[in-house]
ZAMARGU-4260 file (C-alpha; in steps of 0.2 Angstrom, whole numbers, plus 5000, padded with zeros to 4 digits):
<rodrens>
0) 4999/5001/4999 | 5007/5018/4996 | 5001/5034/5007 | 5000/5050/5000 | 4998/5068/5006
5) 4994/5084/4998 | 4990/5103/5001 | 4972/5100/5004 | 4972/5081/5007 | 4981/5071/5020
10) 4971/5054/5019 | 4975/5045/5003 | 4979/5027/5001 | 4983/5016/4985 | 4979/4999/4988
15) 4995/4992/4978 | 5013/4994/4978 | 5018/4994/4960 | 5010/5010/4953 | 5016/5021/4937
20) 5025/5037/4942 | 5013/5046/4931 | 4999/5039/4941 | 5005/5045/4957 | 5008/5063/4950
25) 4988/5062/4944 | 4983/5058/4962 | 4994/5072/4969 | 4987/5084/4958 | 4969/5081/4965
30) 4976/5080/4983 | 4984/5098/4979 | 4966/5104/4974 | 4954/5111/4985 | 4941/5097/4978
35) 4949/5084/4989 | 4947/5094/5004 | 4941/5085/5021 | 4939/5069/5015 | 4947/5052/5011
40) 4954/5047/4993 | 4955/5029/4991 | 4963/5021/4975 | 4960/5003/4970 | 4973/4990/4967
45) 4967/4990/4949 | 4973/5007/4947 | 4984/5015/4930 | 4984/5030/4921 | 4968/5037/4913
50) 4963/5053/4904 | 4967/5066/4916 | 4965/5054/4931 | 4969/5038/4939 | 4956/5023/4935
55) 4953/5016/4952 | 4949/5033/4959 | 4937/5034/4972 | 4932/5049/4984 | 4917/5056/4993
60) 4910/5071/4983 | 4913/5087/4991 | 4906/5104/4987 | 4913/5104/4968 | 4914/5093/4955
65) 4925/5091/4938 | 4916/5081/4923 | 4932/5075/4917 | 4935/5064/4934 | 4921/5051/4928
70) 4925/5057/4909 | 4915/5050/4894 | 4910/5032/4897 | 4897/5037/4910 | 4890/5023/4918
75) 4900/5009/4911 | 4894/4993/4918 | 4895/4975/4919 | 4879/4963/4920 | 4880/4944/4922
80) 4866/4932/4919 | 4867/4915/4926 | 4857/4904/4913 | 4845/4891/4917 | 4854/4878/4906
85) 4870/4876/4897 | 4875/4879/4879 | 4881/4866/4869 | 4900/4869/4863 | 4896/4867/4844
90) 4883/4880/4844 | 4894/4894/4849 | 4899/4899/4831 | 4882/4901/4826 | 4879/4911/4843
95) 4893/4922/4839 | 4884/4926/4821 | 4868/4929/4828 | 4873/4940/4842 | 4883/4951/4831
100) 4868/4953/4819 | 4856/4959/4834 | 4868/4968/4844 | 4877/4983/4834 | 4894/4985/4840
105) 4910/4997/4838 | 4902/5014/4831 | 4887/5006/4825 | 4870/5010/4833 | 4852/5003/4827
110) 4842/5007/4813 | 4822/5010/4811 | 4819/4994/4807 | 4828/4986/4820 | 4823/4999/4833
115) 4812/4992/4848 | 4805/5005/4858 | 4799/4994/4874 | 4812/5000/4885 | 4808/5019/4883
120) 4793/5022/4896 | 4801/5010/4909 | 4817/5020/4907 | 4808/5037/4911 | 4800/5030/4926
125) 4817/5025/4932 | 4825/5040/4928 | 4812/5050/4937 | 4813/5039/4953 | 4834/5040/4953
130) 4832/5059/4952 | 4820/5062/4966 | 4832/5049/4977 | 4846/5061/4971 | 4837/5078/4974
135) 4831/5071/4991 | 4852/5067/4995 | 4856/5084/4988 | 4844/5093/5000 | 4850/5084/5014
140) 4867/5087/5011 | 4868/5106/5005 | 4850/5110/5015 | 4843/5116/4998 | 4828/5112/4991
145) 4828/5111/4971 | 4814/5110/4957 | 4814/5096/4949 | 4807/5094/4930 | 4798/5077/4926
150) 4808/5068/4912 | 4797/5064/4898 | 4799/5062/4879 | 4798/5081/4878 | 4811/5084/4891
155) 4823/5071/4881 | 4820/5082/4865 | 4827/5097/4875 | 4840/5087/4883 | 4846/5079/4865
160) 4845/5098/4858 | 4856/5105/4872 | 4868/5092/4872 | 4871/5093/4853 | 4865/5074/4851
165) 4855/5070/4838 | 4837/5063/4844 | 4837/5046/4834 | 4854/5043/4841 | 4849/5044/4859
170) 4835/5031/4856 | 4843/5021/4843 | 4860/5019/4853 | 4850/5008/4867 | 4855/4991/4865
175) 4872/4994/4857 | 4888/4988/4864 | 4902/5000/4858 | 4920/4995/4856 | 4937/4994/4865
180) 4935/4983/4882 | 4918/4981/4881 | 4912/4964/4878 | 4900/4950/4877 | 4903/4932/4885
185) 4896/4916/4888 | 4907/4909/4903 | 4907/4894/4914 | 4905/4892/4933 | 4920/4885/4943
190) 4908/4882/4958 | 4894/4872/4949 | 4897/4872/4930 | 4883/4883/4926 | 4884/4895/4910
195) 4884/4914/4912 | 4880/4927/4900 | 4889/4943/4904 | 4889/4960/4897 | 4900/4975/4898
200) 4895/4993/4892 | 4891/5010/4896 | 4880/5025/4889 | 4887/5026/4873 | 4886/5044/4865
205) 4875/5051/4878 | 4889/5049/4889 | 4901/5059/4879 | 4890/5072/4876 | 4886/5075/4895
210) 4903/5074/4899 | 4908/5088/4884 | 4893/5098/4888 | 4898/5101/4906 | 4917/5101/4904
215) 4915/5115/4891 | 4905/5125/4905 | 4918/5122/4917 | 4931/5128/4904 | 4922/5143/4901
220) 4927/5150/4918 | 4943/5153/4908 | 4938/5167/4897 | 4942/5157/4882 | 4936/5160/4865
225) 4922/5151/4853 | 4937/5148/4842 | 4944/5137/4856 | 4929/5127/4859 | 4927/5123/4840
230) 4944/5116/4839 | 4941/5107/4857 | 4924/5099/4849 | 4935/5094/4833 | 4948/5085/4843
235) 4936/5076/4855 | 4926/5069/4841 | 4939/5055/4839 | 4933/5044/4854 | 4942/5029/4849
240) 4954/5022/4861 | 4969/5023/4851 | 4967/5043/4849 | 4979/5054/4855 | 4968/5068/4863
245) 4977/5071/4879 | 4993/5076/4868 | 4980/5086/4855 | 4971/5095/4869 | 4989/5100/4879
250) 4995/5108/4860 | 4978/5117/4860 | 4979/5123/4878 | 4998/5129/4873 | 4990/5137/4857
255) 4977/5147/4867 | 4987/5150/4882 | 4975/5142/4893 | 4977/5146/4912 | 4983/5131/4921
260) 4972/5134/4936 | 4959/5120/4939 | 4942/5126/4938 | 4927/5117/4946 | 4909/5116/4944
265) 4899/5122/4959 | 4882/5127/4964 | 4868/5125/4951 | 4881/5121/4938 | 4886/5106/4949
270) 4869/5101/4953 | 4864/5102/4933 | 4878/5092/4930 | 4873/5078/4943 | 4856/5078/4936
275) 4861/5074/4918 | 4874/5060/4927 | 4858/5053/4933 | 4850/5053/4917 | 4866/5045/4908
280) 4868/5032/4922 | 4851/5026/4920 | 4852/5026/4903 | 4867/5014/4903 | 4857/5001/4913
285) 4844/5002/4899 | 4857/4998/4888 | 4861/4982/4897 | 4844/4979/4898 | 4840/4980/4879
290) 4855/4970/4874 | 4852/4956/4887 | 4834/4955/4879 | 4841/4954/4861 | 4853/4940/4866
295) 4841/4929/4876 | 4830/4930/4859 | 4845/4924/4850 | 4847/4909/4863 | 4830/4903/4861
300) 4813/4903/4871 | 4820/4890/4883 | 4834/4900/4890 | 4832/4913/4902 | 4840/4921/4918
305) 4838/4912/4934 | 4849/4925/4943 | 4860/4941/4938 | 4872/4954/4946 | 4874/4970/4939
310) 4890/4982/4943 | 4893/5001/4938 | 4911/5005/4939 | 4911/5024/4932 | 4900/5034/4940
315) 4894/5046/4955 | 4883/5037/4966 | 4870/5047/4972 | 4865/5035/4987 | 4882/5037/4996
320) 4889/5051/4987 | 4905/5042/4981 | 4915/5046/4965 | 4919/5030/4958 | 4929/5030/4940
325) 4935/5012/4937 | 4928/5007/4953 | 4913/4997/4960 | 4902/4999/4976 | 4906/4985/4988
330) 4893/4983/5002 | 4890/4969/5014 | 4875/4959/5007 | 4877/4965/4989 | 4885/4957/4976
335) 4896/4964/4963 | 4905/4958/4946 | 4925/4960/4944 | 4930/4956/4926 | 4948/4952/4922
340) 4952/4950/4903 | 4947/4939/4888 | 4955/4923/4894 | 4952/4925/4912 | 4933/4930/4915
345) 4925/4937/4928 | 4924/4937/4948 | 4908/4936/4957 | 4909/4944/4973 | 4901/4950/4989
350) 4906/4967/4996 | 4912/4970/5015 | 4907/4988/5017 | 4924/4990/5021 | 4924/5011/5026
355) 4943/5013/5023 | 4941/5007/5006 | 4928/5020/5003 | 4916/5004/5001 | 4924/5001/4985
360) 4932/4988/4975 | 4942/4987/4959 | 4933/4987/4942 | 4944/4973/4935 | 4962/4969/4933
365) 4969/4986/4927 | 4981/4987/4911 | 4999/4987/4912 | 5000/4992/4894 | 4992/5008/4886
370) 4983/5003/4870 | 4995/5011/4859 | 5010/5003/4867 | 4999/4985/4866 | 4997/4987/4849
375) 5014/4990/4845 | 5023/4978/4857 | 5012/4963/4859 | 5012/4948/4848 | 4998/4942/4839
380) 5004/4924/4838 | 5004/4924/4858 | 4988/4932/4858 | 4980/4917/4849 | 4989/4904/4860
385) 4983/4913/4875 | 4964/4912/4870 | 4965/4893/4867 | 4950/4885/4873 | 4939/4899/4871
390) 4929/4902/4856 | 4930/4920/4850 | 4930/4928/4832 | 4937/4942/4841 | 4956/4937/4842
395) 4962/4948/4827 | 4975/4963/4825 | 4962/4976/4828 | 4958/4969/4847 | 4977/4966/4850
400) 4977/4979/4864 | 4964/4970/4872 | 4974/4953/4874 | 4976/4946/4892 | 4995/4951/4890
405) 4989/4970/4892 | 4982/4969/4909 | 4988/4964/4926 | 4989/4946/4933 | 4970/4942/4941
410) 4979/4933/4956 | 4986/4950/4962 | 4969/4957/4961 | 4961/4943/4969 | 4974/4944/4984
415) 4971/4962/4985 | 4953/4963/4986 | 4952/4952/5002 | 4951/4969/5013 | 4934/4973/5003
420) 4927/4958/4995 | 4923/4940/4997 | 4924/4929/4982 | 4909/4918/4978 | 4912/4912/4961
425) 4923/4913/4946 | 4917/4912/4929 | 4929/4906/4914 | 4925/4911/4897 | 4919/4899/4883
430) 4916/4913/4870 | 4920/4931/4870 | 4914/4943/4857 | 4920/4962/4855 | 4918/4974/4841
435) 4933/4972/4827
</rodrens>
């Protein structure tokens, strides 16, 4: 474990010893900022460098927030369903094809002819309930009552216009996987041999738009010109994992002589950001529901879920008020999912409500190689060999940055989480699907 202290925060623990120097610097920057004053900062053992912040970051919210802490993949989550019966191995190739037809992947979204709006009314109902809970928590913490609008289809139209997202894109992106480390997997329980369906995805383009809209509002405090924001928009349009966004944004900051003071959202701006976060996080949950429905249809009417576990790992928890960037809730009586990589599958765990961990746990194994470095240095032959025994049409050059060698050893994480989680089961992959 590493302990750090800063100008505003003297209570930071990193629950692993081997951490990149750059990651330490990113954490130190937050400890030297007023945003971390008076709370405990806890960094999970899967930590590594992210875009402007480390993955595995947890901290109770204070009176201010930075939208870039959670970033663009708002509500990224993992769902795992225990199936009522096993899937025959010879069926996996045709199942792979069926899922690829029914679940758009990468940058693709649904089209009018494949769109099903069954989820819209339940989503609106859920988001309003979640917003009511958030508003009550806000009032309790800040002694301030806010007037909360009811979310309906007209509200969604106004939201889409505000964020600059096409309204069709808002609706047609539900039930789509995305790319990068997002996946669909069939796995086998080490405990009883049962088969599991696991899905990893987030809020798609909506999360990107929410983050960028509120980050721009935060940056506007610096008195930047419209030309700066136009160039910022062009740079951040490229959301592929191998993009050089951070370097380009640094060059842009130098060009426009951006003041290095780190501004934050406070007051009404913070409240409005959190409202949009609740909307996007609930949207991510329904994205999972829509994909699950499509995949169970592919499996056939004789398949169904007998149990499921859902863990969000890139979000602001408006119940316990904790920021979790690449981390999950870990409470006694609550189960959670921790995915490793394409070869090693997932853990199903129960939390321990360990306050010293901010009642959190790691969201995965954590990268040891950045995507660009992985693509340049890893070997395709070794990737193929490591995936032997797992059916996957996704083992190819374009997914080399997702190979098991790009991630930390799962055993390191399994030992490190003893203080915050109890392992219930391990699910080994028999089929893995990613965007190619």
